[in-house]
C-alpha positions as CSV (number, residue, x, y, z in Angstrom):
1,V,-90.9,-139.8,30.8
2,F,-92.4,-140.7,34.2
3,G,-93.9,-139.1,37.2
4,T,-92.0,-138.7,40.4
5,P,-94.6,-138.3,43.2
6,H,-92.0,-139.1,45.8
7,G,-90.9,-135.4,46.1
8,R,-87.3,-136.0,45.1
9,D,-85.6,-133.3,43.0
10,L,-84.1,-135.2,40.1
11,V,-81.7,-132.5,39.0
12,P,-79.3,-133.1,41.9
13,V,-79.9,-136.8,41.7
14,A,-78.8,-136.9,38.1
15,E,-75.8,-134.6,38.7
16,A,-74.7,-136.8,41.6
17,L,-74.5,-139.6,39.1
18,G,-72.4,-137.5,36.7
19,W,-75.2,-136.8,34.3
20,P,-75.9,-133.3,32.8
21,A,-79.3,-132.2,34.2
22,E,-81.4,-129.1,34.2
23,R,-84.9,-128.0,35.0
24,A,-87.2,-126.5,32.3
25,S,-90.0,-124.4,33.8
26,D,-91.5,-123.0,30.5
27,P,-91.6,-123.9,26.8
28,A,-88.6,-121.7,26.0
29,G,-86.6,-123.4,28.7
30,L,-87.6,-126.9,27.4
31,A,-86.6,-125.8,23.8
32,R,-83.2,-124.6,25.1
33,A,-82.6,-127.8,27.0
34,L,-83.5,-129.9,24.0
35,R,-81.2,-127.9,21.7
36,A,-78.3,-128.5,24.0
37,G,-78.2,-132.1,22.7
38,G,-76.5,-135.1,24.1
39,P,-77.8,-137.4,26.8
40,R,-79.1,-135.4,29.7
41,A,-81.9,-135.3,32.2
42,V,-84.4,-132.5,31.7
43,V,-86.9,-132.1,34.5
44,V,-90.2,-130.6,33.6
45,G,-93.0,-130.2,36.1
46,T,-96.5,-131.1,34.9
47,D,-99.9,-131.6,36.4
48,Q,-100.2,-135.4,36.5
49,R,-104.0,-135.5,36.8
50,A,-104.3,-133.2,33.7
51,E,-101.8,-135.4,31.8
52,A,-103.8,-138.5,32.7
53,A,-107.1,-136.9,31.6
54,L,-105.5,-135.8,28.3
55,A,-104.2,-139.4,27.7
56,V,-107.8,-140.7,28.2
57,R,-109.1,-138.2,25.7
58,L,-106.4,-139.0,23.2
59,R,-107.0,-142.7,23.4
60,S,-110.7,-142.2,23.0
61,A,-110.2,-140.0,19.9
62,A,-107.7,-142.5,18.4
63,T,-110.2,-145.4,19.0
64,E,-113.0,-143.4,17.4
65,A,-110.8,-142.5,14.4
66,L,-109.8,-146.2,13.9
67,D,-113.4,-147.4,14.3
68,A,-114.5,-145.0,11.5
69,V,-112.0,-146.5,9.0
């Protein structure tokens, strides 16, 4: 799992390497791609800033929970 801010479309890149690849644009598409099994590239677009903010909140919540123990 990683961000690709360089603007490359990783589906054709993976396919050029001989890897099965697909794009999932909604939760149902992601579930379908994961059910397909096997090694494959699944490209899912997300909001990187929102993901980073969520990671900060999750780390903070985990720290608070551990401090309470």
